[in-house]
PDB file of N, CA, C and O in Angstrom:
ATOM      1  N   UNK A   1     -44.912 -83.815  -6.542  1.00  0.00           N
ATOM      2  CA  UNK A   1     -45.257 -84.887  -7.292  1.00  0.00           C
ATOM      3  C   UNK A   1     -45.637 -84.208  -8.862  1.00  0.00           C
ATOM      4  O   UNK A   1     -44.911 -84.391  -9.838  1.00  0.00           O
ATOM      5  N   UNK A   2     -46.709 -83.526  -8.893  1.00  0.00           N
ATOM      6  CA  UNK A   2     -46.878 -82.766 -10.381  1.00  0.00           C
ATOM      7  C   UNK A   2     -48.016 -81.866 -10.305  1.00  0.00           C
ATOM      8  O   UNK A   2     -48.636 -81.632  -9.268  1.00  0.00           O
ATOM      9  N   UNK A   3     -48.273 -81.353 -11.495  1.00  0.00           N
ATOM     10  CA  UNK A   3     -49.124 -80.489 -11.637  1.00  0.00           C
ATOM     11  C   UNK A   3     -50.559 -81.092 -11.507  1.00  0.00           C
ATOM     12  O   UNK A   3     -51.544 -80.417 -11.208  1.00  0.00           O
ATOM     13  N   UNK A   4     -50.574 -82.429 -11.761  1.00  0.00           N
ATOM     14  CA  UNK A   4     -51.811 -83.196 -11.724  1.00  0.00           C
ATOM     15  C   UNK A   4     -52.276 -83.196 -10.220  1.00  0.00           C
ATOM     16  O   UNK A   4     -53.467 -82.987  -9.990  1.00  0.00           O
ATOM     17  N   UNK A   5     -51.492 -83.396  -9.294  1.00  0.00           N
ATOM     18  CA  UNK A   5     -51.848 -83.524  -7.933  1.00  0.00           C
ATOM     19  C   UNK A   5     -52.421 -82.169  -7.591  1.00  0.00           C
ATOM     20  O   UNK A   5     -53.508 -82.131  -7.014  1.00  0.00           O
ATOM     21  N   UNK A   6     -51.741 -80.979  -7.917  1.00  0.00           N
ATOM     22  CA  UNK A   6     -52.182 -79.526  -7.561  1.00  0.00           C
ATOM     23  C   UNK A   6     -53.725 -79.447  -8.217  1.00  0.00           C
ATOM     24  O   UNK A   6     -54.702 -79.013  -7.607  1.00  0.00           O
ATOM     25  N   UNK A   7     -53.735 -79.935  -9.525  1.00  0.00           N
ATOM     26  CA  UNK A   7     -54.934 -79.841 -10.232  1.00  0.00           C
ATOM     27  C   UNK A   7     -56.170 -80.490  -9.462  1.00  0.00           C
ATOM     28  O   UNK A   7     -57.283 -79.976  -9.349  1.00  0.00           O
ATOM     29  N   UNK A   8     -55.776 -81.669  -8.975  1.00  0.00           N
ATOM     30  CA  UNK A   8     -56.803 -82.477  -8.089  1.00  0.00           C
ATOM     31  C   UNK A   8     -57.361 -81.733  -6.875  1.00  0.00           C
ATOM     32  O   UNK A   8     -58.554 -81.712  -6.571  1.00  0.00           O
ATOM     33  N   UNK A   9     -56.372 -81.127  -6.216  1.00  0.00           N
ATOM     34  CA  UNK A   9     -56.533 -80.662  -5.047  1.00  0.00           C
ATOM     35  C   UNK A   9     -57.333 -79.280  -5.294  1.00  0.00           C
ATOM     36  O   UNK A   9     -58.243 -78.997  -4.515  1.00  0.00           O
ATOM     37  N   UNK A  10     -57.037 -78.479  -6.284  1.00  0.00           N
ATOM     38  CA  UNK A  10     -57.944 -77.294  -6.583  1.00  0.00           C
ATOM     39  C   UNK A  10     -59.246 -77.715  -7.010  1.00  0.00           C
ATOM     40  O   UNK A  10     -60.197 -76.968  -6.780  1.00  0.00           O
ATOM     41  N   UNK A  11     -59.457 -79.028  -7.719  1.00  0.00           N
ATOM     42  CA  UNK A  11     -60.876 -79.550  -7.979  1.00  0.00           C
ATOM     43  C   UNK A  11     -61.446 -79.627  -6.626  1.00  0.00           C
ATOM     44  O   UNK A  11     -62.359 -78.891  -6.255  1.00  0.00           O
ATOM     45  N   UNK A  12     -60.898 -80.525  -5.897  1.00  0.00           N
ATOM     46  CA  UNK A  12     -61.591 -80.724  -4.477  1.00  0.00           C
ATOM     47  C   UNK A  12     -62.007 -79.499  -3.822  1.00  0.00           C
ATOM     48  O   UNK A  12     -63.093 -79.455  -3.245  1.00  0.00           O
ATOM     49  N   UNK A  13     -61.091 -78.326  -3.873  1.00  0.00           N
ATOM     50  CA  UNK A  13     -61.257 -77.085  -3.179  1.00  0.00           C
ATOM     51  C   UNK A  13     -62.512 -76.458  -3.804  1.00  0.00           C
ATOM     52  O   UNK A  13     -63.378 -76.047  -3.031  1.00  0.00           O
ATOM     53  N   UNK A  14     -62.689 -76.349  -5.094  1.00  0.00           N
ATOM     54  CA  UNK A  14     -63.873 -76.035  -5.848  1.00  0.00           C
ATOM     55  C   UNK A  14     -65.190 -76.539  -5.418  1.00  0.00           C
ATOM     56  O   UNK A  14     -66.245 -75.908  -5.480  1.00  0.00           O
ATOM     57  N   UNK A  15     -65.008 -77.869  -4.928  1.00  0.00           N
ATOM     58  CA  UNK A  15     -66.383 -78.459  -4.672  1.00  0.00           C
ATOM     59  C   UNK A  15     -66.618 -78.748  -3.183  1.00  0.00           C
ATOM     60  O   UNK A  15     -67.469 -79.536  -2.769  1.00  0.00           O
ATOM     61  N   UNK A  16     -65.823 -78.068  -2.458  1.00  0.00           N
ATOM     62  CA  UNK A  16     -65.856 -78.264  -0.978  1.00  0.00           C
ATOM     63  C   UNK A  16     -65.701 -76.880  -0.085  1.00  0.00           C
ATOM     64  O   UNK A  16     -64.649 -76.278   0.128  1.00  0.00           O
ATOM     65  N   UNK A  17     -66.950 -76.554   0.355  1.00  0.00           N
ATOM     66  CA  UNK A  17     -66.918 -75.288   1.117  1.00  0.00           C
ATOM     67  C   UNK A  17     -65.904 -75.670   2.394  1.00  0.00           C
ATOM     68  O   UNK A  17     -64.982 -74.902   2.670  1.00  0.00           O
ATOM     69  N   UNK A  18     -66.097 -76.739   3.057  1.00  0.00           N
ATOM     70  CA  UNK A  18     -65.378 -77.009   4.363  1.00  0.00           C
ATOM     71  C   UNK A  18     -63.956 -76.994   3.938  1.00  0.00           C
ATOM     72  O   UNK A  18     -63.205 -76.372   4.690  1.00  0.00           O
ATOM     73  N   UNK A  19     -63.402 -77.577   2.835  1.00  0.00           N
ATOM     74  CA  UNK A  19     -62.066 -77.654   2.605  1.00  0.00           C
ATOM     75  C   UNK A  19     -61.459 -76.267   2.320  1.00  0.00           C
ATOM     76  O   UNK A  19     -60.287 -75.975   2.560  1.00  0.00           O
ATOM     77  N   UNK A  20     -62.453 -75.378   1.740  1.00  0.00           N
ATOM     78  CA  UNK A  20     -61.985 -74.066   1.514  1.00  0.00           C
ATOM     79  C   UNK A  20     -61.807 -73.200   2.762  1.00  0.00           C
ATOM     80  O   UNK A  20     -60.982 -72.289   2.826  1.00  0.00           O
ATOM     81  N   UNK A  21     -62.640 -73.549   3.754  1.00  0.00           N
ATOM     82  CA  UNK A  21     -62.634 -72.684   5.011  1.00  0.00           C
ATOM     83  C   UNK A  21     -61.366 -73.418   5.839  1.00  0.00           C
ATOM     84  O   UNK A  21     -60.870 -72.755   6.750  1.00  0.00           O
ATOM     85  N   UNK A  22     -60.845 -74.687   5.579  1.00  0.00           N
ATOM     86  CA  UNK A  22     -59.629 -75.158   6.043  1.00  0.00           C
ATOM     87  C   UNK A  22     -58.397 -74.397   5.380  1.00  0.00           C
ATOM     88  O   UNK A  22     -57.479 -73.916   6.045  1.00  0.00           O
ATOM     89  N   UNK A  23     -58.477 -74.346   4.087  1.00  0.00           N
ATOM     90  CA  UNK A  23     -57.379 -73.674   3.334  1.00  0.00           C
ATOM     91  C   UNK A  23     -57.399 -72.384   3.753  1.00  0.00           C
ATOM     92  O   UNK A  23     -56.328 -71.957   4.184  1.00  0.00           O
ATOM     93  N   UNK A  24     -58.437 -71.563   3.740  1.00  0.00           N
ATOM     94  CA  UNK A  24     -58.291 -70.129   4.499  1.00  0.00           C
ATOM     95  C   UNK A  24     -57.584 -69.975   5.633  1.00  0.00           C
ATOM     96  O   UNK A  24     -56.857 -68.989   5.763  1.00  0.00           O
ATOM     97  N   UNK A  25     -57.705 -71.009   6.702  1.00  0.00           N
ATOM     98  CA  UNK A  25     -56.991 -70.935   7.850  1.00  0.00           C
ATOM     99  C   UNK A  25     -55.462 -71.172   7.676  1.00  0.00           C
ATOM    100  O   UNK A  25     -54.775 -70.928   8.668  1.00  0.00           O
ATOM    101  N   UNK A  26     -54.843 -71.607   6.567  1.00  0.00           N
ATOM    102  CA  UNK A  26     -53.550 -71.905   6.341  1.00  0.00           C
ATOM    103  C   UNK A  26     -52.740 -70.709   6.215  1.00  0.00           C
ATOM    104  O   UNK A  26     -53.241 -69.859   5.479  1.00  0.00           O
ATOM    105  N   UNK A  27     -51.652 -70.423   6.720  1.00  0.00           N
ATOM    106  CA  UNK A  27     -50.826 -69.192   6.807  1.00  0.00           C
ATOM    107  C   UNK A  27     -49.644 -69.257   5.824  1.00  0.00           C
ATOM    108  O   UNK A  27     -49.034 -68.227   5.537  1.00  0.00           O
ATOM    109  N   UNK A  28     -49.317 -70.432   5.313  1.00  0.00           N
ATOM    110  CA  UNK A  28     -48.117 -70.434   4.292  1.00  0.00           C
ATOM    111  C   UNK A  28     -48.241 -71.641   3.432  1.00  0.00           C
ATOM    112  O   UNK A  28     -49.197 -72.410   3.526  1.00  0.00           O
ATOM    113  N   UNK A  29     -47.312 -71.789   2.635  1.00  0.00           N
ATOM    114  CA  UNK A  29     -47.167 -72.901   1.684  1.00  0.00           C
ATOM    115  C   UNK A  29     -47.259 -74.231   2.444  1.00  0.00           C
ATOM    116  O   UNK A  29     -48.037 -75.143   2.162  1.00  0.00           O
ATOM    117  N   UNK A  30     -46.376 -74.225   3.433  1.00  0.00           N
ATOM    118  CA  UNK A  30     -46.025 -75.473   4.043  1.00  0.00           C
ATOM    119  C   UNK A  30     -47.347 -76.056   4.726  1.00  0.00           C
ATOM    120  O   UNK A  30     -47.438 -77.279   4.836  1.00  0.00           O
ATOM    121  N   UNK A  31     -48.406 -75.205   5.202  1.00  0.00           N
ATOM    122  CA  UNK A  31     -49.384 -75.604   5.838  1.00  0.00           C
ATOM    123  C   UNK A  31     -50.508 -76.126   4.754  1.00  0.00           C
ATOM    124  O   UNK A  31     -51.324 -77.013   5.005  1.00  0.00           O
ATOM    125  N   UNK A  32     -50.403 -75.379   3.433  1.00  0.00           N
ATOM    126  CA  UNK A  32     -51.226 -75.866   2.442  1.00  0.00           C
ATOM    127  C   UNK A  32     -50.962 -77.323   1.868  1.00  0.00           C
ATOM    128  O   UNK A  32     -51.817 -78.121   1.484  1.00  0.00           O
ATOM    129  N   UNK A  33     -49.706 -77.473   1.895  1.00  0.00           N
ATOM    130  CA  UNK A  33     -49.136 -78.753   1.664  1.00  0.00           C
ATOM    131  C   UNK A  33     -49.546 -79.833   2.605  1.00  0.00           C
ATOM    132  O   UNK A  33     -50.099 -80.848   2.182  1.00  0.00           O
ATOM    133  N   UNK A  34     -49.309 -79.659   3.784  1.00  0.00           N
ATOM    134  CA  UNK A  34     -49.615 -80.392   4.852  1.00  0.00           C
ATOM    135  C   UNK A  34     -51.265 -80.752   4.985  1.00  0.00           C
ATOM    136  O   UNK A  34     -51.643 -81.867   5.344  1.00  0.00           O
ATOM    137  N   UNK A  35     -52.184 -79.662   4.649  1.00  0.00           N
ATOM    138  CA  UNK A  35     -53.626 -79.855   4.567  1.00  0.00           C
ATOM    139  C   UNK A  35     -53.795 -80.870   3.336  1.00  0.00           C
ATOM    140  O   UNK A  35     -54.417 -81.918   3.509  1.00  0.00           O
ATOM    141  N   UNK A  36     -53.243 -80.551   2.107  1.00  0.00           N
ATOM    142  CA  UNK A  36     -53.389 -81.501   0.868  1.00  0.00           C
ATOM    143  C   UNK A  36     -52.906 -82.889   1.298  1.00  0.00           C
ATOM    144  O   UNK A  36     -53.650 -83.823   0.998  1.00  0.00           O
ATOM    145  N   UNK A  37     -51.861 -83.144   1.903  1.00  0.00           N
ATOM    146  CA  UNK A  37     -51.394 -84.418   2.185  1.00  0.00           C
ATOM    147  C   UNK A  37     -52.134 -85.051   3.213  1.00  0.00           C
ATOM    148  O   UNK A  37     -52.152 -86.278   3.118  1.00  0.00           O
ATOM    149  N   UNK A  38     -52.738 -84.570   4.152  1.00  0.00           N
ATOM    150  CA  UNK A  38     -53.630 -85.050   5.024  1.00  0.00           C
ATOM    151  C   UNK A  38     -54.933 -85.845   4.417  1.00  0.00           C
ATOM    152  O   UNK A  38     -55.513 -86.848   4.830  1.00  0.00           O
ATOM    153  N   UNK A  39     -55.145 -85.080   3.375  1.00  0.00           N
ATOM    154  CA  UNK A  39     -56.312 -85.778   2.498  1.00  0.00           C
ATOM    155  C   UNK A  39     -55.698 -86.441   1.143  1.00  0.00           C
ATOM    156  O   UNK A  39     -56.210 -86.383   0.025  1.00  0.00           O
ATOM    157  N   UNK A  40     -54.569 -87.037   1.478  1.00  0.00           N
ATOM    158  CA  UNK A  40     -53.967 -88.011   0.428  1.00  0.00           C
ATOM    159  C   UNK A  40     -53.824 -87.478  -1.000  1.00  0.00           C
ATOM    160  O   UNK A  40     -53.897 -88.196  -1.998  1.00  0.00           O
ATOM    161  N   UNK A  41     -53.610 -86.126  -1.012  1.00  0.00           N
ATOM    162  CA  UNK A  41     -53.174 -85.556  -2.366  1.00  0.00           C
ATOM    163  C   UNK A  41     -51.629 -85.390  -2.229  1.00  0.00           C
ATOM    164  O   UNK A  41     -51.070 -84.903  -1.246  1.00  0.00           O
ATOM    165  N   UNK A  42     -50.989 -85.885  -3.408  1.00  0.00           N
ATOM    166  CA  UNK A  42     -49.462 -85.941  -3.367  1.00  0.00           C
ATOM    167  C   UNK A  42     -49.031 -84.652  -3.696  1.00  0.00           C
ATOM    168  O   UNK A  42     -48.537 -84.539  -4.818  1.00  0.00           O
ATOM    169  N   UNK A  43     -49.093 -83.687  -3.021  1.00  0.00           N
ATOM    170  CA  UNK A  43     -48.828 -82.253  -3.259  1.00  0.00           C
ATOM    171  C   UNK A  43     -47.454 -82.060  -2.500  1.00  0.00           C
ATOM    172  O   UNK A  43     -47.286 -82.538  -1.378  1.00  0.00           O
ATOM    173  N   UNK A  44     -46.466 -81.329  -3.171  1.00  0.00           N
ATOM    174  CA  UNK A  44     -45.292 -81.008  -2.683  1.00  0.00           C
ATOM    175  C   UNK A  44     -45.212 -79.300  -2.675  1.00  0.00           C
ATOM    176  O   UNK A  44     -46.042 -78.663  -3.324  1.00  0.00           O
ATOM    177  N   UNK A  45     -44.350 -78.743  -2.040  1.00  0.00           N
ATOM    178  CA  UNK A  45     -44.148 -77.184  -2.004  1.00  0.00           C
ATOM    179  C   UNK A  45     -43.612 -76.741  -3.265  1.00  0.00           C
ATOM    180  O   UNK A  45     -43.799 -75.597  -3.681  1.00  0.00           O
ATOM    181  N   UNK A  46     -42.879 -77.705  -3.951  1.00  0.00           N
ATOM    182  CA  UNK A  46     -42.334 -77.441  -5.098  1.00  0.00           C
ATOM    183  C   UNK A  46     -43.297 -77.313  -6.196  1.00  0.00           C
ATOM    184  O   UNK A  46     -43.052 -76.535  -7.118  1.00  0.00           O
ATOM    185  N   UNK A  47     -44.442 -78.058  -6.174  1.00  0.00           N
ATOM    186  CA  UNK A  47     -45.698 -77.978  -6.821  1.00  0.00           C
ATOM    187  C   UNK A  47     -46.165 -76.656  -6.965  1.00  0.00           C
ATOM    188  O   UNK A  47     -46.378 -76.140  -8.062  1.00  0.00           O
ATOM    189  N   UNK A  48     -46.340 -76.059  -5.807  1.00  0.00           N
ATOM    190  CA  UNK A  48     -46.853 -74.725  -5.821  1.00  0.00           C
ATOM    191  C   UNK A  48     -45.957 -73.665  -6.485  1.00  0.00           C
ATOM    192  O   UNK A  48     -46.456 -72.787  -7.189  1.00  0.00           O
ATOM    193  N   UNK A  49     -44.626 -73.748  -6.260  1.00  0.00           N
ATOM    194  CA  UNK A  49     -43.718 -73.044  -6.886  1.00  0.00           C
ATOM    195  C   UNK A  49     -43.744 -73.090  -8.385  1.00  0.00           C
ATOM    196  O   UNK A  49     -43.746 -72.094  -9.108  1.00  0.00           O
ATOM    197  N   UNK A  50     -43.762 -74.207  -8.741  1.00  0.00           N
ATOM    198  CA  UNK A  50     -43.577 -74.597 -10.275  1.00  0.00           C
ATOM    199  C   UNK A  50     -45.050 -74.069 -10.730  1.00  0.00           C
ATOM    200  O   UNK A  50     -45.109 -73.512 -11.826  1.00  0.00           O
ATOM    201  N   UNK A  51     -45.962 -74.173 -10.145  1.00  0.00           N
ATOM    202  CA  UNK A  51     -47.321 -73.747 -10.826  1.00  0.00           C
ATOM    203  C   UNK A  51     -47.409 -72.318 -10.823  1.00  0.00           C
ATOM    204  O   UNK A  51     -48.067 -71.831 -11.743  1.00  0.00           O
ATOM    205  N   UNK A  52     -46.875 -71.513  -9.966  1.00  0.00           N
ATOM    206  CA  UNK A  52     -46.864 -70.085  -9.881  1.00  0.00           C
ATOM    207  C   UNK A  52     -46.022 -69.778 -11.123  1.00  0.00           C
ATOM    208  O   UNK A  52     -46.481 -69.036 -11.992  1.00  0.00           O
ATOM    209  N   UNK A  53     -44.845 -70.306 -11.230  1.00  0.00           N
ATOM    210  CA  UNK A  53     -43.737 -69.907 -12.386  1.00  0.00           C
ATOM    211  C   UNK A  53     -44.595 -70.057 -13.790  1.00  0.00           C
ATOM    212  O   UNK A  53     -44.784 -69.102 -14.544  1.00  0.00           O
ATOM    213  N   UNK A  54     -45.075 -71.361 -14.027  1.00  0.00           N
ATOM    214  CA  UNK A  54     -45.711 -71.905 -15.051  1.00  0.00           C
ATOM    215  C   UNK A  54     -46.972 -70.616 -15.536  1.00  0.00           C
ATOM    216  O   UNK A  54     -47.062 -70.008 -16.603  1.00  0.00           O
ATOM    217  N   UNK A  55     -47.768 -70.530 -14.384  1.00  0.00           N
ATOM    218  CA  UNK A  55     -48.830 -69.432 -14.615  1.00  0.00           C
ATOM    219  C   UNK A  55     -48.401 -68.187 -15.169  1.00  0.00           C
ATOM    220  O   UNK A  55     -48.852 -67.655 -16.183  1.00  0.00           O
ATOM    221  N   UNK A  56     -47.292 -67.674 -14.257  1.00  0.00           N
ATOM    222  CA  UNK A  56     -46.640 -66.403 -14.821  1.00  0.00           C
ATOM    223  C   UNK A  56     -46.234 -66.344 -16.382  1.00  0.00           C
ATOM    224  O   UNK A  56     -46.576 -65.456 -17.163  1.00  0.00           O
ATOM    225  N   UNK A  57     -45.534 -67.333 -16.642  1.00  0.00           N
ATOM    226  CA  UNK A  57     -44.983 -67.674 -18.136  1.00  0.00           C
ATOM    227  C   UNK A  57     -46.243 -67.750 -18.980  1.00  0.00           C
ATOM    228  O   UNK A  57     -46.255 -67.184 -20.074  1.00  0.00           O
ATOM    229  N   UNK A  58     -47.231 -68.368 -18.571  1.00  0.00           N
ATOM    230  CA  UNK A  58     -48.454 -68.409 -19.548  1.00  0.00           C
ATOM    231  C   UNK A  58     -49.079 -67.025 -19.895  1.00  0.00           C
ATOM    232  O   UNK A  58     -49.333 -66.652 -21.041  1.00  0.00           O
ATOM    233  N   UNK A  59     -49.307 -66.268 -18.682  1.00  0.00           N
ATOM    234  CA  UNK A  59     -49.737 -65.002 -18.701  1.00  0.00           C
ATOM    235  C   UNK A  59     -48.904 -64.089 -19.350  1.00  0.00           C
ATOM    236  O   UNK A  59     -49.509 -63.134 -19.839  1.00  0.00           O
ATOM    237  N   UNK A  60     -47.781 -64.102 -19.487  1.00  0.00           N
ATOM    238  CA  UNK A  60     -46.750 -63.384 -20.356  1.00  0.00           C
ATOM    239  C   UNK A  60     -46.701 -63.611 -21.651  1.00  0.00           C
ATOM    240  O   UNK A  60     -46.307 -62.701 -22.381  1.00  0.00           O
ATOM    241  N   UNK A  61     -47.092 -64.873 -22.208  1.00  0.00           N
ATOM    242  CA  UNK A  61     -47.208 -65.262 -23.530  1.00  0.00           C
ATOM    243  C   UNK A  61     -48.550 -64.640 -24.003  1.00  0.00           C
ATOM    244  O   UNK A  61     -48.614 -64.068 -25.092  1.00  0.00           O
ATOM    245  N   UNK A  62     -49.569 -64.751 -23.218  1.00  0.00           N
ATOM    246  CA  UNK A  62     -50.914 -64.239 -23.592  1.00  0.00           C
ATOM    247  C   UNK A  62     -50.740 -62.782 -23.967  1.00  0.00           C
ATOM    248  O   UNK A  62     -51.305 -62.360 -24.976  1.00  0.00           O
ATOM    249  N   UNK A  63     -49.991 -61.986 -23.212  1.00  0.00           N
ATOM    250  CA  UNK A  63     -49.894 -60.467 -23.424  1.00  0.00           C
ATOM    251  C   UNK A  63     -48.952 -60.155 -24.296  1.00  0.00           C
ATOM    252  O   UNK A  63     -49.036 -59.088 -24.904  1.00  0.00           O
ATOM    253  N   UNK A  64     -47.903 -61.019 -24.509  1.00  0.00           N
ATOM    254  CA  UNK A  64     -46.587 -60.671 -25.369  1.00  0.00           C
ATOM    255  C   UNK A  64     -47.060 -60.724 -26.888  1.00  0.00           C
ATOM    256  O   UNK A  64     -48.042 -61.407 -27.180  1.00  0.00           O
ATOM    257  N   UNK A  65     -46.351 -59.993 -27.875  1.00  0.00           N
ATOM    258  CA  UNK A  65     -46.535 -59.943 -29.149  1.00  0.00           C
ATOM    259  C   UNK A  65     -45.737 -61.191 -29.621  1.00  0.00           C
ATOM    260  O   UNK A  65     -45.946 -61.631 -30.752  1.00  0.00           O
ATOM    261  N   UNK A  66     -44.942 -61.704 -28.898  1.00  0.00           N
ATOM    262  CA  UNK A  66     -44.096 -62.851 -29.375  1.00  0.00           C
ATOM    263  C   UNK A  66     -44.934 -64.131 -28.955  1.00  0.00           C
ATOM    264  O   UNK A  66     -44.574 -65.261 -29.283  1.00  0.00           O
ATOM    265  N   UNK A  67     -46.155 -63.863 -28.157  1.00  0.00           N
ATOM    266  CA  UNK A  67     -46.989 -65.245 -27.437  1.00  0.00           C
ATOM    267  C   UNK A  67     -47.413 -65.968 -28.720  1.00  0.00           C
ATOM    268  O   UNK A  67     -47.455 -65.511 -29.862  1.00  0.00           O
ATOM    269  N   UNK A  68     -47.734 -67.270 -28.256  1.00  0.00           N
ATOM    270  CA  UNK A  68     -48.190 -68.155 -29.103  1.00  0.00           C
ATOM    271  C   UNK A  68     -49.767 -67.760 -29.451  1.00  0.00           C
ATOM    272  O   UNK A  68     -50.545 -67.541 -28.523  1.00  0.00           O
ATOM    273  N   UNK A  69     -50.111 -67.695 -30.562  1.00  0.00           N
ATOM    274  CA  UNK A  69     -51.602 -67.174 -30.878  1.00  0.00           C
ATOM    275  C   UNK A  69     -51.820 -68.324 -32.079  1.00  0.00           C
ATOM    276  O   UNK A  69     -50.952 -68.847 -32.778  1.00  0.00           O
ATOM    277  N   UNK A  70     -53.139 -68.524 -32.087  1.00  0.00           N
ATOM    278  CA  UNK A  70     -53.660 -69.328 -33.033  1.00  0.00           C
ATOM    279  C   UNK A  70     -53.496 -68.688 -34.487  1.00  0.00           C
ATOM    280  O   UNK A  70     -53.445 -67.484 -34.739  1.00  0.00           O
ATOM    281  N   UNK A  71     -53.417 -69.832 -35.458  1.00  0.00           N
ATOM    282  CA  UNK A  71     -52.948 -69.265 -36.721  1.00  0.00           C
ATOM    283  C   UNK A  71     -54.430 -68.818 -37.477  1.00  0.00           C
ATOM    284  O   UNK A  71     -55.482 -69.454 -37.419  1.00  0.00           O
ATOM    285  N   UNK A  72     -54.233 -67.784 -38.057  1.00  0.00           N
ATOM    286  CA  UNK A  72     -55.432 -67.150 -38.631  1.00  0.00           C
ATOM    287  C   UNK A  72     -55.595 -67.764 -40.162  1.00  0.00           C
ATOM    288  O   UNK A  72     -54.575 -67.820 -40.850  1.00  0.00           O
ATOM    289  N   UNK A  73     -56.660 -68.156 -40.628  1.00  0.00           N
ATOM    290  CA  UNK A  73     -56.736 -68.510 -41.891  1.00  0.00           C
ATOM    291  C   UNK A  73     -56.780 -67.670 -42.934  1.00  0.00           C
ATOM    292  O   UNK A  73     -57.586 -66.759 -42.748  1.00  0.00           O
ATOM    293  N   UNK A  74     -56.141 -67.625 -44.103  1.00  0.00           N
ATOM    294  CA  UNK A  74     -56.237 -66.634 -45.192  1.00  0.00           C
ATOM    295  C   UNK A  74     -57.017 -67.069 -46.364  1.00  0.00           C
ATOM    296  O   UNK A  74     -56.910 -66.469 -47.434  1.00  0.00           O
ATOM    297  N   UNK A  75     -57.761 -68.037 -46.222  1.00  0.00           N
ATOM    298  CA  UNK A  75     -58.497 -68.436 -47.267  1.00  0.00           C
ATOM    299  C   UNK A  75     -59.980 -68.051 -47.279  1.00  0.00           C
ATOM    300  O   UNK A  75     -60.699 -68.393 -48.218  1.00  0.00           O
TER     301      UNK A  75
END
């Protein structure tokens, strides 16, 4: 679906110890997606892959000299 679905699922995980225990029992991405869908989160396996890729790129930009940095004021 989107990163929004993953974000909502992660938010639920942060606020539910029971859900975290259920997630801990998942052995692969398919089981994670199945758990999320059973709780009406519109998560797809591709969302997990895309988020991993985006997170990796964001981390690279933060470390890179070419990364996007806030402009410094010179006045």
